Structure formats: structure tokens, C-alpha cells
N, C-alpha and C positions, 0 to 999 in steps of 0.2 A: 513440660507440654508443648513446645514449641517442634520439639523430634517428631510426637506422635501429630500433630498435626501436618505434618509436608509429606510422612512416611505412608508407603504406597504396600498392603498387602493384598493378598488374592479377592479378598471379598471386596478390597475398593478400588482394583481393576474391575470386577463382573460388575461395580456397580456405576460405575462409570461406561461401561459397556450399554447398562441398559437404561442410560440415562440419553444414548445417540450421539455420546461423545465423539467426535472424530467422523462420524457420517452428516450427510447432508451437502447440498449445493446452494450456493447464493446465502440469502437471506437465512435459510433454514442449517447453514452448515453450525456446529459446534464443535469449537476445538477441544482437544482431549486436555490438554492442559490450561486453567483459567487462571487469573491473576491470585485468586484466593488459594489457591492447590498447593502452590512452592511459593518458596522465599525469592523475591526479585533479585538480580546482581544489577542494583541502580534503580530508578526509580520507574515502576511501573506503568501503563497507560492503557485506558480502554475506550481508543476514539470511533465514533461514530461510520462506520465505511461508505461512502457517497455511493458507489459503486456496488457494493454488497448489500447496503439495507440493514445490515447488525453492525452490535458491537464486536469489534475485534479485542483481542486480549495480548499485548503483547508486554512481554515481559521485563524488558530497558529500555534506556533510552536511546541502545543501537539498534535495536529491534523497531520502536516507534522511527527514527530518520530510516531507516532502508523502506519501513513501509511506506512513509510518506512518499519517497524516491519511486516506490512502484505504484502506486497508487495512481502519480501524477503521470504513467508511460501511458500514454491513448491504444495501446495493442494493448495491456494488460485488462483482461475483461475480469478476472476471481482472481483474490489472494485468500488462502485460505494457511492460516497460522497453528502451531502446534498442531502439526497434522500427525499422526499416528501411524505409524510403520507394524505390518505385523511380525507381531514378537516372536511366533516360532520361526515365522524364516530370517528373521534377526539373528535368531539364535543357531540354528544353522549356519547360517554362514560366518557369525564368529569361532564358530566350533573347526568351521573349514580354512578359515583366518588363525586358528589357534590361541585366540582370546578369547578375553574373561568378559563373558556377556552381563549387562547389569539384572539381577537379580529382586524381587520382593523379600517382605521379610520374612512369605513363606518359603522362599528358593523357589519361585517359582517365576518364567520368566517378566523383567519390567518390562513395559511398554514403554518403546525409545520412540522421541518425535522430533520432524524435522521440521526447522523455524517456519519454511515459507515454501507451498506447493503452490505455484504461480499459472495460471492460465493466460496464455500470450494465443492473440489471434494473428495467425498465419492468412498471406495471399490461397495457401492448398486449405485450410481449415483450421482448427486450433493446434495446439501445442504445448504440452503439461511441462515443466524447468523448477526442478527445486534447489532450493536455496537456502545455505546455511549460512550464520552469519557468528563471526570470531571477530573481538576489536583488534586483535592482534594475531593473525596467524601464525606466526615466526614464536610466541611465549606460550605454545600451547604447552601443557606437561603430557610425561607421554601418556596417561590413562586420555585426556582429551583427544589425542592423536588416534587411539587405538578405539575409540566411539566414534570419531569422526571416518575411521577407515570403515566401520564395520556398516556406517550410512552409505558411505560411497560405493560400496560391493551391494548392497539392497536395491539403489537406486541406478547402479549400471545394471544386475539381474533383471528389472524393466526395462532398459534400451533406453536410460537417462544417465545425463552427464550431470553429477551434483557440482550445483557453482558455488564456490566460496568465494563470499565479499565479507569485505574490512571494510573500515573507518574512511578509504578511498571511494567507497562506492558512493556517500552524499558529501555537500556541504553546506554550515552551518546557513550561507545568504539563500541557499536553495532550501531549507526547509522553514525559513522565514517565512519566503514568496509565495510558496506552495499552501504552508497553514494557511496565508491568510485570503487565498482563493477559493481552496478546496470548499468550504462552506456557500459558496454560491453555485455549487455543481448542480443545484435545484434549488430555482427558484419558484417556482408553479403556486407557494404556498405566499411567498411575499406580496405585503400590502398592494403594492404599485401593478400589479398584475393587471386589476381590472379597469384600472384609469389611465395607464399610460400605453402609450404606441410604441412597442416594445419592437414590435419587429421594424417599424423606421427607425425607433433608434441603433438596433441592428444593422441598419444597413448603410447609417449615418457614420457609426463606426469602424466600418468594412470598409467604406469608400474614405474616409479620412487614410486610411491605412493603405489602402490602393495608390493614393494621390500623393507617399513619404512625404507626409507634411513634416517639417518641422515643430508643429508643436508640440507638447505634452502632452500627454493622456489627459490629467486634470484641467487645461486650457480646454484642449477640447471637449470633455464634459462639460463646463460651463458655456462653449460655446449652443452644444445640440442642448442643452438642456434650454438655453433660452428660445434656442427654434422649434423645440417640443413643449414650451410652456411644461416645465416639470423640474427639478433639483439635479445638479449638479453628482449628488451622492446616489440618485438612482439611478445615473449614466453608468457612475464608476461600477454601480453593483452587476448591472448588464453586461460593462465590459468583463470584471471578472468571469463572471459567467460564461462570457466565450473562451476566456484564457484557459477556467477549469474544464471545459468541454473537447478542448483542442481547437474549436474554429477558429479562434487568434491564439498565434505562437508568439513569445516570448523568451529569452535567456531566464529563466528563473533563478538564473546564476547570479545575477546582475547586482551587489551590491548597495546599486540606486533603487530607492522605492520605484514600484512599477508607474505609479503616479506620475512621477517625475520622468519616466522615457520620452525623447521623442514620439510622434507614431511612425516613422519607418524604422523604430526598432524593433514591432510588431509584423508581424507577416500574417497571411489567409490562403488559403487557398481556393483554387475554383469548387470545389466540391462543398467547401462551406458559405460560399456565398451563393450557392445553388439550394442548400440546405434553408437557410434564411430567407428566400426570396419571399 
């Protein structure tokens, strides 16, 4: 039963195509593979993307941690996971390389997927970057190396260089810190929005940063809460919103809790000040 559940035949491929798998952009994108379609190598994850406004399908802890690092990058505009490559193109490339292409149970070309196709905002416009994640690239089996060679050739044919990332791409303190702030990316539905001077609190926080205060973020939140007749928790949530949006920059790899860091550990930009003016 398990083998049949995760096996692919041509009928299943055609059903995925009809469902729109691998198509769309932003909130409408549907990954080719979803967590119920394949056995995961480790724990699978279904986080709601704060930028994409949709559920992402990540098949392992490693993919989840890479996703956090990519989503936190302010230049990253979109992350499309489990992105399908044209199977007839990968089949031709495999033949050219003298490699065996994966096949369905019916013998037709299997749809190979990329871990992440990332849209990055550049000064001259947008750029697509293909990423593949491997826990330890040095221990790939010969077959795994062949499949990566096909994938690399596919993206090279589209004038893109495949980026191989491993466990060195992320670190645990970063994962913990960013995962704690990403939920504050959009605070428009938070209860305090209608009753608190959010703009005034934002300016107060930014001024504390510009003053290079020695006070911790927690202490600054208590001080501003008293001035604006609200609670320190509300001020902290607004501060985390600024971090999630990139208006406040801080080393998310810090092993010290963000609330304990002094305000001079944070930084802002003239653009952020102008935006929140």
C-alpha cells in the first residue's frame, strides 16, 4: 500500500498537470509535490509564507531551515518550492549526458523537481535563482550525483547556475530567532492596531536605535509603553514587525534573545525612517 501511495504513473502525472501543480505565482502557486505525495526524509513542514500568503510544502527539516533563511532575506520576493522541470527537456539532457533519466511506472519520463526557485529583487530588476539542498554534498551516492548533474544542466540551459546549499547555509540561533519574528510580518489584524499609536511607537523605537541606547529592547519597550499608555508586549510586537519587515536590522544569529540585546545592536536605514514618518 505504501509503495502504491507514493508511486507515480502517467495517469498521476497527468492528474497533477490538470490540477495546476507547478503553475502559478505568489499565493496561487501550487508546488508539484506536496507533503502527502512523497515519503519525507525527516519531518515535513507546512508553514504559511508571510510573503507568499500561501502554505509551503517542505519535505524535510533541512528544507524548512533553508526556507526560513530565504524568506528572511529582504531581497527575496518569492520562493517556489518543489518546482517542476520540463520532463522532456530533462530527458533529452540526460540522454546527452549519457545518464539514466527517472521514469514513471509506465516508463514515461518522471517529472524532476527543484527544491527552491527563488525570485530575487536586484537593482536592475528581478532575477531567478535555482537552489538545491543537500545535507552533506560530500556523501552523495553516484545516482544522487547523476540526478544533480541533470538538474544543473537543465538550469544551465536556461542561463542560470544551480546553487548547491548544505547545512552551512543556516544555523540554529538564526532559525529560532527568525521563526519567532516572522509571525509579526503582518500585524494589520492584531487587536491593538485600532487603539494604539503605532506610528508614534515606531518612531520611538527608531529613535532609540538612532541614539545607540545601551538599554535593552525589553527595557525600551517598557519605557515606551509607559509614554504611550500601552503594554510592553504591544511595543515588543511592533518592534518584531519592524525586524520582520527589515526596517530594523539585527543579527538574527545572535545566541542572546532579541529582547535582551541593547538597542545599539539594532540598526535602521534612512529609507525605513522615511517610510514610517
